[in-house]
Legacy VTK file of the C-alpha trace (Angstrom):
# vtk DataFile Version 3.0
C-alpha trace
ASCII
DATASET POLYDATA
POINTS 257 float
-9.518 -28.591 -9.408
-10.029 -29.709 -12.741
-8.049 -27.931 -15.280
-10.423 -28.785 -17.815
-12.863 -27.025 -16.536
-11.604 -23.906 -17.590
-12.501 -24.361 -21.541
-15.597 -24.067 -20.442
-15.619 -21.561 -17.880
-18.963 -19.424 -18.886
-20.305 -22.340 -17.424
-18.540 -23.190 -14.291
-18.650 -19.254 -14.044
-22.853 -18.998 -14.164
-23.204 -22.277 -11.898
-20.705 -21.052 -8.974
-22.019 -18.206 -9.088
-25.493 -19.956 -8.040
-23.806 -22.081 -5.628
-22.237 -19.632 -3.788
-25.003 -17.503 -3.533
-27.426 -20.206 -2.104
-24.472 -21.524 0.448
-24.540 -17.892 1.441
-28.025 -17.530 1.965
-28.215 -20.613 4.203
-25.000 -19.327 6.715
-25.522 -14.859 6.362
-27.200 -13.506 9.558
-31.281 -12.400 8.825
-30.654 -9.302 7.990
-27.989 -9.822 5.413
-28.990 -11.101 1.809
-26.382 -11.895 -1.096
-27.625 -11.355 -4.360
-26.214 -12.367 -7.727
-25.825 -9.282 -10.227
-24.649 -9.240 -14.041
-24.052 -6.352 -16.423
-23.509 -6.016 -19.890
-19.671 -4.637 -20.958
-18.037 -4.404 -24.576
-15.212 -6.660 -24.899
-12.209 -4.813 -25.804
-8.995 -5.614 -27.291
-6.352 -4.241 -25.295
-8.112 -1.162 -25.360
-10.721 0.588 -23.591
-13.848 0.317 -25.524
-12.479 -0.812 -28.760
-14.656 -3.540 -29.981
-14.467 -5.945 -33.209
-16.892 -4.336 -35.945
-18.430 -5.683 -38.613
-21.076 -4.394 -41.396
-23.836 -6.045 -41.917
-26.732 -5.927 -44.620
-30.034 -6.849 -44.323
-31.485 -5.377 -41.900
-34.862 -7.159 -41.332
-32.390 -10.365 -39.590
-31.190 -8.035 -36.723
-34.615 -6.691 -35.436
-35.212 -3.640 -37.521
-38.672 -3.099 -39.114
-40.176 -2.439 -42.352
-40.032 1.390 -43.390
-43.016 2.883 -43.945
-42.552 5.080 -47.433
-45.164 7.756 -47.883
-46.363 8.134 -51.811
-46.181 11.421 -53.812
-48.150 14.371 -52.373
-50.811 15.465 -54.459
-48.688 18.534 -55.533
-46.307 16.103 -57.027
-43.483 15.905 -54.422
-40.925 13.546 -54.150
-41.050 9.979 -52.167
-39.579 10.932 -48.769
-36.885 8.031 -49.166
-35.324 6.893 -45.593
-31.708 6.506 -45.612
-30.739 2.798 -44.149
-28.135 2.538 -41.279
-24.958 0.491 -41.553
-25.074 -2.199 -38.449
-22.340 -2.650 -36.336
-21.892 -5.608 -34.468
-20.165 -4.767 -31.158
-18.987 -7.393 -28.958
-20.236 -7.305 -25.652
-19.988 -9.870 -22.668
-22.351 -10.575 -19.178
-20.245 -10.023 -15.950
-21.314 -12.031 -12.952
-20.312 -11.125 -9.441
-22.068 -11.653 -5.757
-23.112 -8.793 -3.563
-23.956 -9.093 0.613
-26.213 -5.947 1.980
-27.895 -5.205 4.376
-31.764 -4.745 4.836
-31.213 -0.655 4.164
-29.480 -1.623 0.404
-25.954 -0.935 2.112
-23.626 -2.841 -0.380
-21.342 -5.458 2.530
-19.121 -7.539 0.296
-18.803 -7.714 -3.231
-17.706 -11.850 -4.156
-15.761 -12.021 -7.554
-15.187 -15.133 -9.379
-12.476 -13.987 -12.026
-13.348 -14.792 -15.948
-10.611 -14.644 -19.026
-12.103 -11.135 -19.570
-10.676 -10.079 -16.245
-7.517 -11.177 -16.659
-6.582 -10.533 -20.316
-8.478 -7.493 -22.608
-11.103 -6.475 -19.496
-8.539 -6.266 -16.912
-7.962 -2.529 -16.616
-11.694 -1.826 -16.423
-11.829 -4.688 -13.897
-9.175 -3.068 -11.718
-10.597 0.435 -11.728
-14.304 -1.253 -10.262
-12.496 -3.298 -7.919
-10.616 -0.418 -6.901
-13.208 1.620 -6.226
-15.208 -0.468 -4.042
-12.399 -1.139 -1.770
-12.089 2.563 -1.625
-15.742 2.531 -0.462
-14.900 0.644 2.370
-16.443 -2.639 0.829
-15.092 -6.455 1.767
-13.872 -7.425 -1.325
-13.110 -11.200 -2.035
-11.394 -12.152 -5.575
-11.235 -15.965 -6.491
-9.148 -16.764 -9.499
-9.394 -20.670 -10.371
-7.654 -20.111 -14.192
-4.225 -20.783 -15.011
-4.076 -18.497 -17.994
-4.553 -14.676 -17.893
-2.139 -11.947 -16.166
-1.882 -12.022 -12.275
-4.725 -10.022 -11.535
-5.810 -9.931 -7.992
-5.080 -7.229 -5.651
-2.041 -8.355 -3.713
1.583 -7.946 -5.647
2.684 -11.614 -7.169
6.329 -10.864 -5.682
4.756 -10.659 -2.089
2.952 -14.628 -2.447
5.424 -16.089 -4.805
7.855 -18.570 -3.709
9.810 -20.101 -6.733
11.872 -22.180 -4.449
7.843 -23.712 -3.847
7.916 -26.222 -6.793
7.759 -22.436 -8.855
4.002 -22.977 -9.137
0.862 -21.035 -8.354
-2.043 -22.362 -10.043
-5.108 -20.839 -8.086
-5.487 -17.295 -5.318
-8.199 -16.212 -3.539
-7.679 -12.322 -2.420
-9.750 -10.779 0.401
-10.033 -7.084 1.386
-11.472 -6.780 4.119
-12.629 -3.119 4.680
-11.536 -3.028 8.482
-7.801 -4.045 7.451
-6.285 -1.404 5.753
-3.801 -2.368 3.459
-3.671 -5.856 4.536
-4.512 -8.983 2.405
-6.063 -12.732 3.015
-4.192 -14.815 0.448
-4.841 -18.719 0.085
-2.830 -19.935 -2.589
-3.860 -23.673 -4.323
-1.755 -25.742 -6.592
-3.565 -28.213 -9.411
-2.551 -31.472 -6.818
-4.176 -30.005 -3.412
-7.528 -29.607 -2.797
-9.075 -26.096 -2.954
-9.351 -24.325 0.159
-12.245 -23.394 2.181
-12.012 -19.502 2.786
-13.882 -17.352 5.401
-16.376 -14.697 3.421
-16.108 -11.064 5.855
-19.018 -9.097 6.638
-19.557 -6.448 9.295
-17.272 -6.127 12.206
-19.932 -7.772 14.561
-20.594 -10.253 12.276
-18.824 -13.635 12.200
-16.701 -14.880 8.842
-18.909 -16.958 6.780
-17.169 -20.194 5.737
-17.240 -21.040 1.896
-15.750 -24.960 0.844
-14.430 -23.859 -2.391
-13.747 -27.153 -3.557
-17.442 -28.550 -2.198
-18.577 -26.387 -4.926
-16.420 -26.792 -7.690
-17.475 -30.336 -7.487
-20.667 -29.967 -7.579
-20.009 -27.906 -10.827
-18.017 -30.794 -12.259
-21.237 -33.416 -11.369
-24.228 -30.874 -12.602
-22.057 -29.637 -15.692
-21.822 -33.657 -16.314
-17.899 -32.455 -17.133
-16.852 -36.376 -16.688
-18.406 -36.510 -20.550
-14.836 -34.295 -21.418
-12.036 -35.537 -23.910
-9.478 -36.170 -21.373
-6.977 -37.512 -23.920
-6.092 -34.603 -25.115
-4.272 -31.978 -23.465
-6.088 -29.570 -21.478
-6.222 -25.246 -22.423
-3.352 -23.830 -21.024
-1.258 -26.490 -21.331
0.033 -28.150 -18.055
4.073 -28.540 -16.290
5.406 -31.398 -16.831
5.134 -32.121 -13.096
1.246 -31.055 -13.443
0.907 -33.716 -16.605
1.916 -36.896 -15.023
-0.011 -35.997 -12.045
-2.904 -35.558 -14.275
-2.124 -38.588 -16.437
-2.432 -40.860 -13.396
-5.596 -39.032 -11.711
-7.421 -39.702 -15.218
-5.991 -43.354 -14.603
-7.453 -44.205 -11.941
-10.501 -42.350 -12.662
-11.171 -44.421 -15.871
-11.372 -41.464 -17.605
-8.502 -41.946 -19.460
LINES 1 258
257 0 1 2 3 4 5 6 7 8 9 10 11 12 13 14 15 16 17 18 19 20 21 22 23 24 25 26 27 28 29 30 31 32 33 34 35 36 37 38 39 40 41 42 43 44 45 46 47 48 49 50 51 52 53 54 55 56 57 58 59 60 61 62 63 64 65 66 67 68 69 70 71 72 73 74 75 76 77 78 79 80 81 82 83 84 85 86 87 88 89 90 91 92 93 94 95 96 97 98 99 100 101 102 103 104 105 106 107 108 109 110 111 112 113 114 115 116 117 118 119 120 121 122 123 124 125 126 127 128 129 130 131 132 133 134 135 136 137 138 139 140 141 142 143 144 145 146 147 148 149 150 151 152 153 154 155 156 157 158 159 160 161 162 163 164 165 166 167 168 169 170 171 172 173 174 175 176 177 178 179 180 181 182 183 184 185 186 187 188 189 190 191 192 193 194 195 196 197 198 199 200 201 202 203 204 205 206 207 208 209 210 211 212 213 214 215 216 217 218 219 220 221 222 223 224 225 226 227 228 229 230 231 232 233 234 235 236 237 238 239 240 241 242 243 244 245 246 247 248 249 250 251 252 253 254 255 256
């Protein structure tokens, strides 16, 4: 995994969603379809629906048309003046995910690629939605390729974190199968390891679909031309001392530093 991609996650996230949908479209049973979905959510600040607010003037710049004002009537009445509204800009974010449905529209599996807001300001609403899907007996696959933010995938950190194994847990995938009550399939990864090939669950009568995360991230890197980034500085969030040495060696061998 390239830690520098995290600073450009909006673009990487969109590309990864597209590439996963394409891969699934090739492998899924004929009566299932994968679709990328999107909605608009309010970006809060540690509390639900508490936006940053800005008051703006010059309404014509923000899409409000001019208002017709009638002339005074024949009886000499006053002119009707329309009160100008205060314009409030509410920060929003597009949230994307993948849904697998059958021919009747039944939701089978949801694949979530975590974004920074899922792990920070929007964590609470994301967890509520994920828990609702699990309660509805939908397979949920959470892919967390971000080192920053809070632990968010649906498995307690204490159950998977081993401080004696290098003290590092950089990347996580958590699979919640609808048919496996109380159990989670967890894929762990560190910066110096290849990202795993994971199993995407469908119906209990279907075989799992393999998904090669490393190949998909490599495609994001290549099509986004991310070799043009400035690799002489440290990535955000910063690396551990061990990973700094690793990154320096890899970048020098690749001629990027």
